[in-house]
LUMDREN-62515 format. One record per atom (N, C-alpha, C): atom name; residue number from 0; residue in one letter; x, z, y. Coordinates in nm, 2 decimals. Layout:
BEGIN
@atomo CA	num NUM	residuo A	c1 X	c3 Z	c2 Y
...
This chain:
BEGIN
@atomo N	num 0	residuo M	c1 -6.05	c3 -12.38	c2 18.35
@atomo CA	num 0	residuo M	c1 -6.17	c3 -12.32	c2 18.40
@atomo C	num 0	residuo M	c1 -6.25	c3 -12.31	c2 18.26
@atomo N	num 1	residuo T	c1 -6.28	c3 -12.23	c2 18.23
@atomo CA	num 1	residuo T	c1 -6.40	c3 -12.17	c2 18.16
@atomo C	num 1	residuo T	c1 -6.59	c3 -12.21	c2 18.21
@atomo N	num 2	residuo A	c1 -6.64	c3 -12.32	c2 18.11
@atomo CA	num 2	residuo A	c1 -6.80	c3 -12.36	c2 18.12
@atomo C	num 2	residuo A	c1 -6.86	c3 -12.23	c2 18.17
@atomo N	num 3	residuo P	c1 -6.94	c3 -12.26	c2 18.26
@atomo CA	num 3	residuo P	c1 -7.05	c3 -12.17	c2 18.31
@atomo C	num 3	residuo P	c1 -7.12	c3 -12.12	c2 18.20
@atomo N	num 4	residuo I	c1 -7.20	c3 -12.00	c2 18.22
@atomo CA	num 4	residuo I	c1 -7.27	c3 -11.96	c2 18.11
@atomo C	num 4	residuo I	c1 -7.41	c3 -12.00	c2 18.17
@atomo N	num 5	residuo S	c1 -7.54	c3 -12.00	c2 18.08
@atomo CA	num 5	residuo S	c1 -7.67	c3 -12.02	c2 18.09
@atomo C	num 5	residuo S	c1 -7.69	c3 -11.90	c2 18.17
@atomo N	num 6	residuo R	c1 -7.81	c3 -11.95	c2 18.20
@atomo CA	num 6	residuo R	c1 -7.88	c3 -11.87	c2 18.28
@atomo C	num 6	residuo R	c1 -7.94	c3 -11.74	c2 18.26
@atomo N	num 7	residuo D	c1 -8.03	c3 -11.76	c2 18.09
@atomo CA	num 7	residuo D	c1 -8.07	c3 -11.70	c2 17.99
@atomo C	num 7	residuo D	c1 -7.96	c3 -11.60	c2 17.89
@atomo N	num 8	residuo D	c1 -7.84	c3 -11.66	c2 17.93
@atomo CA	num 8	residuo D	c1 -7.68	c3 -11.54	c2 17.89
@atomo C	num 8	residuo D	c1 -7.67	c3 -11.48	c2 17.98
@atomo N	num 9	residuo A	c1 -7.69	c3 -11.47	c2 18.15
@atomo CA	num 9	residuo A	c1 -7.64	c3 -11.46	c2 18.24
@atomo C	num 9	residuo A	c1 -7.75	c3 -11.32	c2 18.24
@atomo N	num 10	residuo R	c1 -7.87	c3 -11.34	c2 18.26
@atomo CA	num 10	residuo R	c1 -7.99	c3 -11.22	c2 18.20
@atomo C	num 10	residuo R	c1 -7.96	c3 -11.14	c2 18.16
@atomo N	num 11	residuo L	c1 -7.91	c3 -11.18	c2 18.03
@atomo CA	num 11	residuo L	c1 -7.88	c3 -11.13	c2 17.92
@atomo C	num 11	residuo L	c1 -7.78	c3 -11.00	c2 17.94
@atomo N	num 12	residuo C	c1 -7.68	c3 -11.07	c2 18.00
@atomo CA	num 12	residuo C	c1 -7.54	c3 -10.94	c2 18.04
@atomo C	num 12	residuo C	c1 -7.60	c3 -10.85	c2 18.14
@atomo N	num 13	residuo A	c1 -7.66	c3 -10.95	c2 18.26
@atomo CA	num 13	residuo A	c1 -7.71	c3 -10.84	c2 18.37
@atomo C	num 13	residuo A	c1 -7.79	c3 -10.71	c2 18.34
@atomo N	num 14	residuo S	c1 -7.90	c3 -10.73	c2 18.20
@atomo CA	num 14	residuo S	c1 -7.98	c3 -10.63	c2 18.15
@atomo C	num 14	residuo S	c1 -7.93	c3 -10.53	c2 18.09
@atomo N	num 15	residuo V	c1 -7.80	c3 -10.57	c2 17.97
@atomo CA	num 15	residuo V	c1 -7.71	c3 -10.48	c2 17.95
@atomo C	num 15	residuo V	c1 -7.62	c3 -10.40	c2 18.05
@atomo N	num 16	residuo V	c1 -7.61	c3 -10.49	c2 18.16
@atomo CA	num 16	residuo V	c1 -7.53	c3 -10.39	c2 18.28
@atomo C	num 16	residuo V	c1 -7.63	c3 -10.30	c2 18.31
@atomo N	num 17	residuo K	c1 -7.75	c3 -10.35	c2 18.36
@atomo CA	num 17	residuo K	c1 -7.84	c3 -10.23	c2 18.42
@atomo C	num 17	residuo K	c1 -7.89	c3 -10.09	c2 18.32
@atomo N	num 18	residuo E	c1 -7.90	c3 -10.11	c2 18.18
@atomo CA	num 18	residuo E	c1 -7.94	c3 -10.06	c2 18.09
@atomo C	num 18	residuo E	c1 -7.80	c3 -9.95	c2 18.10
@atomo N	num 19	residuo V	c1 -7.69	c3 -9.99	c2 18.04
@atomo CA	num 19	residuo V	c1 -7.57	c3 -9.92	c2 18.07
@atomo C	num 19	residuo V	c1 -7.56	c3 -9.87	c2 18.16
@atomo N	num 20	residuo A	c1 -7.53	c3 -9.89	c2 18.29
@atomo CA	num 20	residuo A	c1 -7.50	c3 -9.83	c2 18.38
@atomo C	num 20	residuo A	c1 -7.64	c3 -9.71	c2 18.43
@atomo N	num 21	residuo R	c1 -7.74	c3 -9.72	c2 18.41
@atomo CA	num 21	residuo R	c1 -7.86	c3 -9.59	c2 18.40
@atomo C	num 21	residuo R	c1 -7.80	c3 -9.48	c2 18.34
@atomo N	num 22	residuo A	c1 -7.78	c3 -9.52	c2 18.17
@atomo CA	num 22	residuo A	c1 -7.75	c3 -9.44	c2 18.05
@atomo C	num 22	residuo A	c1 -7.65	c3 -9.38	c2 18.11
@atomo N	num 23	residuo K	c1 -7.54	c3 -9.43	c2 18.17
@atomo CA	num 23	residuo K	c1 -7.41	c3 -9.34	c2 18.17
@atomo C	num 23	residuo K	c1 -7.42	c3 -9.27	c2 18.31
@atomo N	num 24	residuo G	c1 -7.50	c3 -9.29	c2 18.39
@atomo CA	num 24	residuo G	c1 -7.54	c3 -9.26	c2 18.52
@atomo C	num 24	residuo G	c1 -7.43	c3 -9.30	c2 18.65
@atomo N	num 25	residuo I	c1 -7.43	c3 -9.43	c2 18.64
@atomo CA	num 25	residuo I	c1 -7.34	c3 -9.49	c2 18.73
@atomo C	num 25	residuo I	c1 -7.37	c3 -9.55	c2 18.78
@atomo N	num 26	residuo A	c1 -7.52	c3 -9.62	c2 18.80
@atomo CA	num 26	residuo A	c1 -7.59	c3 -9.71	c2 18.86
@atomo C	num 26	residuo A	c1 -7.58	c3 -9.71	c2 19.03
@atomo N	num 27	residuo N	c1 -7.54	c3 -9.58	c2 19.09
@atomo CA	num 27	residuo N	c1 -7.53	c3 -9.61	c2 19.22
@atomo C	num 27	residuo N	c1 -7.37	c3 -9.58	c2 19.27
@atomo N	num 28	residuo D	c1 -7.29	c3 -9.63	c2 19.18
@atomo CA	num 28	residuo D	c1 -7.14	c3 -9.65	c2 19.21
@atomo C	num 28	residuo D	c1 -7.08	c3 -9.77	c2 19.16
@atomo N	num 29	residuo P	c1 -7.07	c3 -9.85	c2 19.29
@atomo CA	num 29	residuo P	c1 -7.06	c3 -9.99	c2 19.29
@atomo C	num 29	residuo P	c1 -6.94	c3 -10.04	c2 19.22
@atomo N	num 30	residuo S	c1 -6.83	c3 -9.94	c2 19.21
@atomo CA	num 30	residuo S	c1 -6.72	c3 -9.95	c2 19.17
@atomo C	num 30	residuo S	c1 -6.70	c3 -9.97	c2 19.02
@atomo N	num 31	residuo A	c1 -6.79	c3 -9.85	c2 19.00
@atomo CA	num 31	residuo A	c1 -6.79	c3 -9.84	c2 18.84
@atomo C	num 31	residuo A	c1 -6.89	c3 -9.95	c2 18.75
@atomo N	num 32	residuo V	c1 -6.98	c3 -10.01	c2 18.84
@atomo CA	num 32	residuo V	c1 -7.06	c3 -10.12	c2 18.80
@atomo C	num 32	residuo V	c1 -6.95	c3 -10.24	c2 18.79
@atomo N	num 33	residuo G	c1 -6.87	c3 -10.26	c2 18.90
@atomo CA	num 33	residuo G	c1 -6.82	c3 -10.37	c2 18.89
@atomo C	num 33	residuo G	c1 -6.71	c3 -10.37	c2 18.74
@atomo N	num 34	residuo R	c1 -6.67	c3 -10.22	c2 18.70
@atomo CA	num 34	residuo R	c1 -6.54	c3 -10.24	c2 18.58
@atomo C	num 34	residuo R	c1 -6.65	c3 -10.28	c2 18.50
@atomo N	num 35	residuo L	c1 -6.78	c3 -10.21	c2 18.50
@atomo CA	num 35	residuo L	c1 -6.88	c3 -10.21	c2 18.36
@atomo C	num 35	residuo L	c1 -6.94	c3 -10.35	c2 18.36
@atomo N	num 36	residuo T	c1 -6.94	c3 -10.44	c2 18.49
@atomo CA	num 36	residuo T	c1 -6.98	c3 -10.59	c2 18.42
@atomo C	num 36	residuo T	c1 -6.85	c3 -10.66	c2 18.39
@atomo N	num 37	residuo V	c1 -6.73	c3 -10.61	c2 18.41
@atomo CA	num 37	residuo V	c1 -6.62	c3 -10.69	c2 18.36
@atomo C	num 37	residuo V	c1 -6.60	c3 -10.70	c2 18.23
@atomo N	num 38	residuo E	c1 -6.64	c3 -10.54	c2 18.20
@atomo CA	num 38	residuo E	c1 -6.61	c3 -10.50	c2 18.04
@atomo C	num 38	residuo E	c1 -6.72	c3 -10.60	c2 17.98
@atomo N	num 39	residuo I	c1 -6.84	c3 -10.60	c2 18.01
@atomo CA	num 39	residuo I	c1 -6.95	c3 -10.68	c2 17.95
@atomo C	num 39	residuo I	c1 -6.89	c3 -10.81	c2 17.94
@atomo N	num 40	residuo A	c1 -6.88	c3 -10.88	c2 18.04
@atomo CA	num 40	residuo A	c1 -6.82	c3 -11.02	c2 18.04
@atomo C	num 40	residuo A	c1 -6.73	c3 -11.05	c2 17.94
@atomo N	num 41	residuo R	c1 -6.62	c3 -10.95	c2 17.93
@atomo CA	num 41	residuo R	c1 -6.50	c3 -10.99	c2 17.82
@atomo C	num 41	residuo R	c1 -6.56	c3 -10.95	c2 17.70
@atomo N	num 42	residuo L	c1 -6.65	c3 -10.91	c2 17.66
@atomo CA	num 42	residuo L	c1 -6.72	c3 -10.87	c2 17.54
@atomo C	num 42	residuo L	c1 -6.76	c3 -10.96	c2 17.49
@atomo N	num 43	residuo F	c1 -6.90	c3 -11.01	c2 17.59
@atomo CA	num 43	residuo F	c1 -6.94	c3 -11.17	c2 17.57
@atomo C	num 43	residuo F	c1 -6.86	c3 -11.27	c2 17.54
@atomo N	num 44	residuo N	c1 -6.76	c3 -11.28	c2 17.64
@atomo CA	num 44	residuo N	c1 -6.67	c3 -11.43	c2 17.60
@atomo C	num 44	residuo N	c1 -6.62	c3 -11.38	c2 17.44
@atomo N	num 45	residuo R	c1 -6.62	c3 -11.26	c2 17.39
@atomo CA	num 45	residuo R	c1 -6.51	c3 -11.23	c2 17.25
@atomo C	num 45	residuo R	c1 -6.64	c3 -11.26	c2 17.15
@atomo N	num 46	residuo G	c1 -6.74	c3 -11.33	c2 17.16
@atomo CA	num 46	residuo G	c1 -6.86	c3 -11.38	c2 17.06
@atomo C	num 46	residuo G	c1 -6.97	c3 -11.25	c2 17.06
@atomo N	num 47	residuo L	c1 -6.97	c3 -11.11	c2 17.11
@atomo CA	num 47	residuo L	c1 -7.09	c3 -11.06	c2 17.08
@atomo C	num 47	residuo L	c1 -7.18	c3 -11.13	c2 17.21
@atomo N	num 48	residuo R	c1 -7.29	c3 -11.22	c2 17.11
@atomo CA	num 48	residuo R	c1 -7.40	c3 -11.29	c2 17.19
@atomo C	num 48	residuo R	c1 -7.55	c3 -11.20	c2 17.13
@atomo N	num 49	residuo E	c1 -7.54	c3 -11.12	c2 17.09
@atomo CA	num 49	residuo E	c1 -7.70	c3 -11.08	c2 17.00
@atomo C	num 49	residuo E	c1 -7.66	c3 -10.90	c2 17.17
@atomo N	num 50	residuo R	c1 -7.85	c3 -10.92	c2 17.19
@atomo CA	num 50	residuo R	c1 -7.81	c3 -10.77	c2 17.29
@atomo C	num 50	residuo R	c1 -7.76	c3 -10.66	c2 17.23
@atomo N	num 51	residuo E	c1 -7.81	c3 -10.60	c2 17.10
@atomo CA	num 51	residuo E	c1 -7.79	c3 -10.49	c2 17.05
@atomo C	num 51	residuo E	c1 -7.65	c3 -10.50	c2 17.04
@atomo N	num 52	residuo E	c1 -7.57	c3 -10.54	c2 17.01
@atomo CA	num 52	residuo E	c1 -7.41	c3 -10.60	c2 16.97
@atomo C	num 52	residuo E	c1 -7.36	c3 -10.53	c2 17.08
@atomo N	num 53	residuo L	c1 -7.41	c3 -10.63	c2 17.20
@atomo CA	num 53	residuo L	c1 -7.32	c3 -10.64	c2 17.32
@atomo C	num 53	residuo L	c1 -7.37	c3 -10.49	c2 17.37
@atomo N	num 54	residuo L	c1 -7.48	c3 -10.43	c2 17.34
@atomo CA	num 54	residuo L	c1 -7.53	c3 -10.29	c2 17.39
@atomo C	num 54	residuo L	c1 -7.41	c3 -10.19	c2 17.36
@atomo N	num 55	residuo K	c1 -7.41	c3 -10.18	c2 17.25
@atomo CA	num 55	residuo K	c1 -7.35	c3 -10.07	c2 17.15
@atomo C	num 55	residuo K	c1 -7.25	c3 -10.09	c2 17.19
@atomo N	num 56	residuo A	c1 -7.15	c3 -10.16	c2 17.21
@atomo CA	num 56	residuo A	c1 -6.99	c3 -10.21	c2 17.22
@atomo C	num 56	residuo A	c1 -7.01	c3 -10.17	c2 17.39
@atomo N	num 57	residuo A	c1 -7.04	c3 -10.20	c2 17.46
@atomo CA	num 57	residuo A	c1 -7.06	c3 -10.14	c2 17.59
@atomo C	num 57	residuo A	c1 -7.06	c3 -10.00	c2 17.58
@atomo N	num 58	residuo M	c1 -7.16	c3 -9.93	c2 17.54
@atomo CA	num 58	residuo M	c1 -7.17	c3 -9.83	c2 17.54
@atomo C	num 58	residuo M	c1 -7.06	c3 -9.71	c2 17.48
@atomo N	num 59	residuo D	c1 -7.04	c3 -9.78	c2 17.34
@atomo CA	num 59	residuo D	c1 -6.87	c3 -9.70	c2 17.30
@atomo C	num 59	residuo D	c1 -6.79	c3 -9.76	c2 17.37
@atomo N	num 60	residuo A	c1 -6.73	c3 -9.86	c2 17.48
@atomo CA	num 60	residuo A	c1 -6.64	c3 -9.88	c2 17.55
@atomo C	num 60	residuo A	c1 -6.63	c3 -9.77	c2 17.68
@atomo N	num 61	residuo L	c1 -6.74	c3 -9.75	c2 17.69
@atomo CA	num 61	residuo L	c1 -6.72	c3 -9.64	c2 17.81
@atomo C	num 61	residuo L	c1 -6.72	c3 -9.50	c2 17.78
């Protein structure tokens, strides 16, 4: 089992999810937001810890 992330890291990921969802127009689609959340979690776990890097990679992934 993996260690839980810090509160600040969780907030970072959540803010990136919100921003990408709004930019892509999927903010009102729960399943699309769920898939986006999983993708951002994968990117975060692969080592993308800076907001700009994570945001760019998430926008490119969708």
